[in-house]
C-alpha positions in Angstrom: -232.7 18.0 -61.3 -236.1 16.6 -62.1 -238.9 16.8 -59.5 -240.3 13.3 -59.5 -242.3 11.7 -56.5 -239.0 10.7 -54.8 -237.0 13.7 -55.4 -236.5 14.1 -51.7 -234.0 11.4 -51.7 -231.2 13.4 -53.2 -231.6 15.9 -50.0 -231.4 13.0 -47.6 -229.0 13.3 -44.8 -228.5 9.6 -44.9 -226.8 9.7 -48.4 -223.2 8.7 -48.3 -221.0 6.5 -46.3 -223.2 6.8 -43.2 -226.1 5.0 -44.9 -224.7 1.5 -43.7 -226.1 2.3 -40.2 -229.5 2.4 -41.6 -229.7 -1.1 -42.6 -228.6 -4.5 -40.6 -225.3 -6.0 -41.5 -225.0 -9.1 -43.8 -224.0 -10.9 -40.3 -225.9 -11.5 -37.2 -225.6 -8.5 -34.8 -226.1 -8.4 -31.0 -228.7 -6.8 -29.4 -226.3 -3.9 -28.2 -224.9 -3.4 -31.8 -228.2 -3.3 -33.2 -229.4 -0.8 -30.8 -226.4 1.5 -31.1 -226.4 1.4 -35.0 -230.2 2.3 -34.7 -229.3 5.2 -32.7 -226.5 6.4 -34.9 -229.1 6.3 -37.8 -231.9 8.1 -35.9 -229.4 10.8 -34.8 -228.8 11.5 -38.7 -232.7 11.2 -39.3 -233.3 13.8 -36.3 -231.4 16.5 -38.2 -232.6 15.6 -41.7 -234.9 18.0 -43.3 -236.7 15.5 -45.5 -237.4 13.2 -42.8 -241.2 13.3 -42.9 -241.0 12.5 -46.9 -238.8 9.6 -45.8 -241.1 8.2 -43.5 -244.2 8.8 -45.8 -242.6 7.1 -48.7 -241.4 4.3 -46.4 -244.9 3.7 -45.1 -246.5 4.1 -48.5 -244.4 1.1 -50.0 -244.5 -0.9 -46.9 -240.5 -0.9 -46.4 -240.1 -4.1 -44.1 -236.4 -3.2 -43.4 -234.0 -0.8 -41.9 -234.3 3.2 -40.3 -236.6 5.1 -42.5 -237.7 8.7 -41.5 -236.6 8.0 -37.8 -238.4 4.7 -37.2 -237.2 1.0 -37.3 -239.2 -1.6 -38.8 -241.4 -2.3 -35.8 -242.0 1.3 -34.9 -243.1 1.7 -38.6 -245.6 -1.2 -38.0 -246.8 0.1 -34.6 -247.7 3.4 -36.5 -249.6 1.8 -39.1 -251.5 0.0 -36.7 -252.1 3.1 -34.6 -253.4 5.0 -37.9 -255.7 1.8 -38.8 -256.9 1.4 -35.5 
């Protein structure tokens, strides 16, 4: 397999059918549904061997949606602000 800058993606634990937990559905979700979905995604991230690569990628490209590296959009924004400030 080629070793490009995003080669970590092939080893990500979120690949496959569980990937739908990482992004909001097309319909509006209730707060408790969102929290449950995010908890499922974060549990997968917690066991992922490329979690930090994923988080670094999301921060670098300023990904505005979904769970990346175990953090949701608001958590990533807070992390960026703490690092900057």
